[in-house]
N, C-alpha and C positions, 0 to 999 in steps of 0.2 A: 466773228464766229463762222460765217459761211465760208470765208477763204480758208480758215483752219481745217474745216471738215473736208472741203474740196481738195486741199493739198494732200490730206491723208488718203483720200480715195484715189487720187492720181498715183500715189505710191503703189497701191494695191494693183492698179490696172497695168502698171509697167513691169510687174513681176514676170519672171520667166515661166511661161505656161507649160513648157516641156518638162519642168522639174516639179517635184512635190516637196513641200515643206512640212515638217512635223516636229512636235515637241513632246518628248516622252521622258518619264522619270527614270533615273538610274539609281540602283541600289548597290550597297557594298563599298562605297567610297569612304575613306577615312581621313584623307589628307589632300592638300592641294596637288601633290604629286600624282595622286590617284586620278584626279580630274584630267591632268595632263596625259597620263597613260591612256585613259578611256577615250579622250578626244583624239589622240594620235591613232589608235587602232581603228576607230570608226572612220576617221578621215582618210585612211589608207585602204579602206574597203572599196573595191571596184564599183563604180556607179554612184559613189558619194562625192558630190562636188564641194560641199562645205559642212563642217561639223564644229559645234561649239558646246562644250560641257560646262555648265554653270554649277560650280561647287556649292554656292550658297543655297540655291534652290534645288540642287540635286537633279537637274534636268539636262537632257541632251536636245539641242536644237540642230536639226539636220536638214540639208537640202540634197535630194537624191533623185535619180532617175528610176522610177518604179519598174521600167522594162529591163533594167540591168541588175538591180539589187532589191531584195525584199527586206522588210523589217526583221524577219526571223534571221536573216543573214547577219544583220548588225547585232542582234541579240546574241547569237552564237559567238561572234567575234569578241564581245565583251565578256561573255562567260568563260572564254579561254584564258583570261587574265584575272579572273576572280570577281567580276562584277556582273550585274544583270540589268535587264531592260524590262520595264513594265509596259506591255503592249496592249493592255486592256484600255480601249479608247473610251469606254462608257464611264468608268470610275477610276481612271489612272491616279488621280490625286489622292483619292480615298485609300487606295491600295498602297500608295507610297507612304502616306502618313501611318498606316497600320504597320508597314514593314519597319519604318523608322522607330516607332514606339516599341515594337517587339524587340528590335535590336538594342535599344537603349535599356530596356528592362533586363535583357539577358546580360548585357555588359555590366550593369549595376550589380547583378547577382554574382557574376564572375569575379569582379573586383573585391567584393565583400568576402566571398569564400576564399579567394586566393590570399587575401590579407590575413584571415584567421589561420590558415595553414602555415603562412610564412612567419607569423609571430613566434611560435615555439622554436622554429628553425634558427631564427636570429638569436633568441635567448640561449639556446644550446651552443651555437657557434661562437658566441661572444664570451659566455660565462661558464659553460659546463662542457668544455672540450674533452675532459677526461671521463665523462659520463659513460658507463658501460653501454655498449651498443649505440652510442650517441650518433656515430656516423650513419648507421643503418636507419635510425629513427629519422635523421635529417633527410636521408635519401628518399625514404618512404613518403615523407611529407612534401618535399620539394618536387618530386616527380609529377604529381597531378597539377601542381602550380604551373610547371613549364608545358607539359604535354597535353593537358586537358584545358585548363583555363587560359593558357597562353598559346594554344596550338595555332591560332590564326596567324601569329607572327611567323611561325615556321612554314605554314601553308603559303602565305603571301610571299615570303622570301623565296620559296621554291618556284612559285609562278613567275616572279620577277626575274629570277635567274634563267628560267627557260627562254625569256625574251631578252636576255643579256642586259638586264637592268638591276639596279640596287637602290634601296631606299632605307628609311629608318627601321622597317621590319627586318631587313637583311642584317643590319648591325645588331639588333636585339637578338635575333635568332642565332647569329654566329657567336656572339660573346657568351650568351647564357648557355647555349648548347655545348660549346667547347668546355666551359667551366664545369658544367654538369657531368659530361662524359669523362673528363679528367678526374673529377671527384669520385665518380663511380669506380673507375679503374683503381684509384688509391684505396677505396673502401674494400673492393674485392681482392686486390692483390697488393697489400701493404708490404709484403716481403720483397717485392721488386725494388723498393727504395731502401728497405732495411739492409739488403745485401750490399748496397752501395754506400752505406753509412749515412743515409738521409732519412728524415722523418716525413712520412706522407701526409700532406695537408689536403683538406677538402674545402670546397668553396660553394657548398650548396646554398648557404644563406645569401651569398652575392648574387647568384643566378635567380633565386626566388624573389629577392627584394627588387631587382631590376624589373621583372615581369609585373609585379604589383604596382610599382611607380608608373610604368608606361600605361598599364590598364587604367590607372587613375586619371592620367592625362587624357586618354581617349574618352573616358566617361565625361570629363569636364567639357571636352570639345563637343560631344554629342548633345549635351544639355544645352549648350549655347546655340546649336544649330536647330534645335527641335521646333522652334516657332518661325522658321524662315518662310514658310508657305502661308502663314496666317493672314498676311496683308493681302495676298492675292485672293484668298478665300473671301475676305470681307469685301473686297472690290467686286468680286463676282456676286456676292450676296446682295449688293445694291440693286441688282436687276430682279424684279419680281418674277416668280415662277409662272403666275397666271395673269390674265388680262381680260377685261370686259370687251368683247367684240360686238360691234353694233351692226346688225343686219336688218335693214328696213326699220320696222318699229319694235324689233326685239333685241334684247341684249343677252348674251350668254358668255359664261366664263370658259376660256380656252387656254391651253398652255402657250406661253409666250413664244415658244419655238415654232409654233404653227403660223405665226403672223407673217403676212406677205406685204410688200410695198403696196400702198393704196388702200389698205384696210382702214376702216373708221373705228377708233377705239375710244372708250369712255374711261375717264379718270375721276374718281370721286374724292371728296375731301379726305386728306390724310394718307392717300395712296401714293405710291411711287409711279413715275412715268416709266412705262415698260420699254419703249423704243423711241428713237428720234423722230420728230414729225412737226406738223404745223397745225395750230388750232383752227378748227372749222366752225365751232359753236361754243358759246359760253365765255365767261371771264373768271379769273381767279388770281391769287398770288401764289407764286411757286418759289420754294426755297432752292436756289441754285448755288448754294455755298460750296457744294462739291466741285463746281466748275470755276466760279468766280472767286470763292473764298470770302465773299462779302456776306455779313450776317443778315442784311435786310432782304426779305423775299421780294421778288420782282413781279410787278403787275403784268398780267398776260391777257391780251385781247385777241380777237379773231385775226388770223394772219401771222401771229407771233410764233417763233420756234420754241419747241420744248425738247428736253434732252433726257436720255435714259438715266435713271437713278435719282433725278431731282424729285423733290417731294412737294406734292400739291398741298396747299394750305386749306382754306375754308370753303372755297367755291368748288364747282365741278365743271368739267368741260369735255368736249369731244375733239379729237384731232386725227389727222390723216397720217398714217405711217409712211415715212420717207426713207429711213435707213434702219435696217433690221440686222440681227445677228452680229457678225464681225465688223459691219460697217458703222455701227453706232460709235459715238464719241467715247462712251464708257469702255467699250470693247477695245478701242484704240489705246486708251489710257492703260488698261490692263496689260495689253501686249507690250507697250513701251516700258512699263514697270518691270515686267518679266525680263525683258531684254537687258535692262540697265542695272537690275538689282544685284546680281551676283558679282563678286569680285574676290580676289585672292589676297590673303594676308601677306604683306610684303616680307616680314621677318621670317614667318614660317616657310614661305616659298624659298627664301635664301637658305634656311637650315636644311630643307629637303635637297636642294641642289648640292650643298656642301656634303651632305651625307652620301649622296650618290657618288661623289669622288672619294670621300673619306673612307668608305667601307672597303673598296678594293685596295686602296693604299695601305690601310691597316693590315689587311690580310696578307698582302705582298710583304710588308715589313715583318710580320710574324713568321711567314715562311722563310724569309731571308735570314732572320735571326736563327731559326732552326738549322737551316743549311750551313750557315757560317759556323755554328757550334759543332755540327757534325764533322766539318772539314778541319777546323782548327782547335777543337776542344779536347783532343786526345781521348784518354780512356773514359772520361766523364762527359764526352761530347754529346752523346744521346740524352743522358740525364739532364744536363744543363740546357741542352737545346729544347727539350720538351717543356722544361720549366719556363724558359724564355718565351717560347711560343704561346703558352697559356697566359703568362704574365702580361704579354703585350695585348692579347685579346681582352683580358680582364680589365686592365687599366684603361683600355680604349672603350670601355662600356659607355653607351650613350646616355647614361642616367642624368648626368649634369646637363648635357646638351638637350635632353628631353624636358628637363625641368626649367631651363633658362627662361623660356617664354611664358609657359602657363603660370608659374608662381608669381612672376611680376604682374601678369595680367590679373590674377586673382586678387592680389593686394590692391592693385590700382582700381579694380572694379569696386571692391569694398570701400576704399577711400572715397570714391566718387559717390557711392550710395549714401555715405554719411553726410556728404555735402549737398545732397539733392540732385546728383547727376547720375541718371540711370544709363549704364553702358551695356549695350547688347552683345558686342563681340570684340575680339582683339583688333580687328582691322581699324576700327574707329580710333582706338588709342594709339595705334601705330602710325596713323596718318594725320591726326588732328594738329599736332605741333607744327606740321609743315605748311599749314594753310597760310596763303598770302592774299586770298580774296574770299569774302564772306557775303552771301546773298541773304537778305532778310525779307520775309513776307511782311506785309503791313498789318493786316487785320489779325488780331490774336497773338501776334509775335511782338511787334513794337507797340501796338495798341491793346486795349482790354479785350476787344473782340465782340463787343455787344454795344448797341446804341444806348446812350444814357442822356437824360436831360442835364445839360451843363448850366443853363441859365433860364430863369423865368422872370420877366420884367413887366410890371403893370404900368399902364398910363397914369398920368398924374390924377386924372379924374377917378379912375377905378381903384386907386391904391387903398382907399379907406373902406372899400367894399370887397376886398379880395377874398375874404373867407367865404362869403356867399358865392362869389364867382368861381372859386376853386371847386366848390361842391358841384356846380353845374358842369364845369370842365371835366372833373373826375368822372362824373356819371356818364357823360357823353363818350369819353374815351373807353370806358368799360364796355360799352356796347359796340364800339368800332371794330371792324375786321382788319383795319390797316395795321401792318406790323409795327410801325412806330408808336402806335397807341399804347402798347405794353410798356414802353419806356416812360411815357407820361403817367400811366397808372402807378408804376413803381415809384416814381418821383413824388406823387401826391398822396400816396397811401397813408403815410404817417401824419400828413397835415390835414386830412379830411376825416372827420369822425365817422361819417357814413354817407353812402350815396343817396341822392334824391330821386324821386320818381318823376321821370320826364313825361310831359304830356304827349309829345310826339318825337319820333326819331327817324332820320332819313340818311342813307349813305349815298354820297355822290361819288361813284366809282372812279378811282384814280385821282380824285381831287380833294375830297374832304368829307365832312359830316355836317348835318344840320339838325337842330332840335328846338323844341319850344318848351318853356317851363315858366309857370306863373305868369303867363301872358307875354313873355318876352321870347324873342327869337335869337338863338345862338348858333354860330357857325365856327368850325375849326377846319383849317385847310392850308394849302400851300400858298406861297406868294402869288403864283400865277392865278390860282383860283380866286383869291381875295381881291386881286386887282380886276379880274373879270367881272366881279360882282359890284365893282365901283364903290368899295367900302372907303370910309374916311379913316386915314391912318395918321395918328398924331405924329408931329415932326420928330419928337424925341425917339419914338419907336421906329420910325422909318430910317433914321440915321443909324440907329443901333443895329437894325436888321441888315443894312448894307455892310456894316463892320463884321458881323457874324458870317455873312456870306463870303466875304473876302478871306475869312479864316477857315473856309471850307466846312462850316457848320450848316446843318439842315435847319431852316427857319420855319416855324409853324406859327400861324396867326390864329388868335381867338377873338371873335367879335360878338358884341351884343347889339342887336338890331343892326344898324348900318355903320357902326363905329368899332374899330379894333380897340380892344381894352387890354390886350396882353400879347406878348410874343414869347415864344420858347425857342431855345437853341438846343438842337440834338446833335450829338457827335459821338464817335467812337474814341474815347479818351486815350491819350498816349500814357503808357505806364510810367510811373514816377521814376523807375530805375533804368528805363531804356536809354536815355541820353547819356548817362554816366557809363553804361556798359559799352555803348558805341564809341565813346571817347577813349575808353581803355583799349579797345581793339585797334583804333586808329593810331594810338600812341605806340603800339607794338609793330607798326608798319603794315597793318593789314588793310587792304582796300575794302570798304563796306558799300554794298549796293542794296537798294530797296526795289522790289518788284511787287506790283499790286494789280488786282483786277479793277480797283476803284478808279474814279475819274481823275483827270490830271490835276485839277485844282486841289482836291483833297490830298492827293499824293504829294504835291508840292508843299502844302501846309505842314504835313507830318514830317517830311524830309527836313524842312527848315527848323522845326521844333527840336529835332534830335541831332541835327548837324550832319546829315548825310548829303554829300554833293552829287552822288550818282543815283538816279532813280528812273523807273519807267512805270507808266500807268496803263490801265486798260489792257493788261496782258492775259492771254489764255494759258491753260496748263502747259500746252506744248511749247508756248513762247518761253516760259520759264525754263523748261528743260533745254531748249535750244540756246538760251542765254548762258546756261551753265556750260554747254558744249563749246560755245564761242570763247568763253574765258579759258577753258581747258586747252583749246586749240592755240591760244596765245601763250601757253606754257604755264598757266597759273594752276595752283592747287586750290580747288574750290570747295568751300563749305556752304551748305544750304540749310537755312533755319526756317521752318514753317509749322503750321498747325492744322492745315485743312487737307481734305482729299485732293483739292486742286493743286496742292504742292507735291503730291506723291511722285509724279514723274520726275520733277526736278530733284527731289530728295534722293530718288533711286539713282539718278545720273551723277550726282555730286560725288566728289572724292570722300567727303565726310558729310553725313546727313544728321541733322539735329531737329528733334520735334519738341514742341511745347507740351508739357504734361496735361494742360487743360484743353488740348486740341482734340482732333478726331482720332479714333482708335487706329484708323488706317495709316494716318501720318505717323503715329507712334510706332506702328509695326514695321513700316518701311524704313524709318530712320534707324541709324545705328546708335544714336544717343538720344536721350530724352531729358529735358530739364523739368524735373517733377513739379516745381512751383511756378513754372512759366516765367521765371525771372531771368531776363537777359544777362544780369550780372553774373549768373552762373557760367555763361559762355567763356569769358576769359579764364575762369577757374578751370573749366574743362580742358582748355588748351594747355594750361600750365601742368595739369595732371598728366596729359598726354606726353609732354616733354619729359617730366620726371619718370614716367613709366618706361618710355623708350630708352632713356639713359640707363635705367636699371636693367632692361633687357640686354642692351649692348654690353654693360659691365658683366652680366651673367654669361653671355656668350664668350666674352673675352677670357674670363676665368676658366670656362669649360674647355676652350680650345688651347689656352696657354698650358693648362694642366696636361693635356694630351701631347702638346709639342715638347714639353719637358719630360713628361713621364714615359712616353713610348720609347725614346732612345735609351733611357736608363733601364727600362724593363728588358729591352733587347740585349743589354750588356755592354754598352759602349764604355762604361767606367771600369769594367773588369780588368782590361789590360793595364790600365794606369794605376788603379787603386785596389784592385782585387774585390771590388764591390759588385755583387749581383743582387738585384731587387727580388725579394721574396714575394711570391704571389699573395701572401697574407697582407704584406705591406701595400701591395698594389690594390687589394680589395679595400683596405683602410683608406688609402688615398682616394679611391673612387668614392667611398662614402663621404670623406671629408670634402671633396669637390661638390657633392650634392648639398651637403649642409651649408657650405659657403654660399652657394647659389640661393638657397632658401633664405638664409640670414640676410643676404644683400637685398633680396626682394622685400623682406619685412621692414627694412629701413624706410621704405616708402610711407609707412604708417605715421612716422614722426614728422614728415614733411608738411609744411604749411602752404596751403593753396592761396 
């Protein structure tokens, strides 16, 4: 523990003192490409040495020289391309959450209203084209869909163009805007086409439907991102806001932010430890599961270390503050989680990159087709050229491209929920099938996560009096403050009709308990304590105790007068399904590792029971995260499965993070997947679901692109010289719709797949 904290402190001390580091929320980002743009413009600001925009947490982490650049300068740079920076240092996170919630509600309202306006446009466009004033009605209904509800696409496309960039917004704005303008022209001046022997067609429904579909995709994305900061909030919430400061003989409650190194602090029963320090007075048991992951509270004496966020049990103690503020172990965990948590969805990143190339290529092809028709088309060159120009842009609409990933993800997430696999975002589904190394926490992941009595054996002499002796044992454990006492009470509760009234009771701190009843003296304690009391231990019990100890079980002795009458074995039981799940993973060629904060003997026993050849014991939270990094540096795609706060760093660092549903809220929030029933057998199913979903995404993208590769040349008129065929914009619109339907239908096939 000491070396872990010292190494973290050393990192802080070696930081460049000439530079300032800051983390600030960024608003207005809607895709991975936005994060790249925001990161690029801040990084290129004079005075900024390093910038990293975390899309998942919507934050900018920047290192800069305050003498050369101010925060306001970075904010203005981001505002120039449509984003903003929250510079309020007091409640930045609260303001960010408020902005995200406001944006989500506005987007939800836009999508709903745009859909309501688009529905009659589609009905008229498909079934009532001869309706009087039908074109005018469609124009009136679709105009607000594009230029009010979808105006952000046009604004963002313009801002990207100013910086010579293009993204999905550019493609949406270009195709829908051109189709709308062309349709408006045909509605206002139909005689232009009539004079040339052609019928003017309108494509209001195509432009409106595209906007609605893309808005829906953005809405789904925002919903998935809405809880990304909750894990950090809960980690921060582990630190109490106030603390009892001891000054001489007085105690007063003060804000934890005012605590200095060397202050003496009081922690009462049930309270959280406010900062890291060393106990100077008192004894207690402290729940350190947030650090070690182990369910049994740790006995604390004078001179022992205590850590921020751990929970004091029944006693009270005073301790001297040694590390405060950002120096505490909890603060370091929070920082490491923030640094590692964000990542970009691989497929969506690829789609954004392709769109950046696809947009200018499509526009050039559309212009080229127009120019070619003007030069070679004769008298009808202008007419056919305009039709070809619009047809190319309409058929190249990104609807299918935009639906390819979200529809497959939606079905995959629903399929997972039916099986008890809670999937938080697209990235986990896109990565999980690639895993070739999986790290499992022990407690609560492979095991049940709580100590239980596995065996209770009586001596030959006491076997016939066990009902009477059970009552005495039950009554003693009910009064005990030792955390293992609860396991004994749970075990005996159904076997003992009622507790007895003990004549006396005494707790021997850290060793056991002593009581008298009906003139007899009884003791319950550890092997070390019982041996120190020179108790007589029957041979059959002594041999059995050694066997249990070899199996990494905790052995408890129960004595009457000077003779041991029973022994109990307490252990964190391995889940019945763990061994089978691990075997399935290994059969798929996945390397399985186990990391635990427990001792080496217990770790070896559990690893042997479930068939894991690679394990490490007595590891700290940062050790787990470093082990993940080590495997990643070796080229492995790493999955981390855990259930405790102590696993949160490793979960955030892993390529795919999976939490057990019965674990801590923070582990569940950090993880990208949650196994609701905490059954490890769901893990192989989750990996198969990932593979099926990624296959569907790839198929969708293939059809979306192959449709464009075939459709665009035909729309441009390459078949006209050979066959006299020129694609009508209406057919182009129908083909566009068909491509979208095919993508959705292919995604729905996932529902029938068996995991």
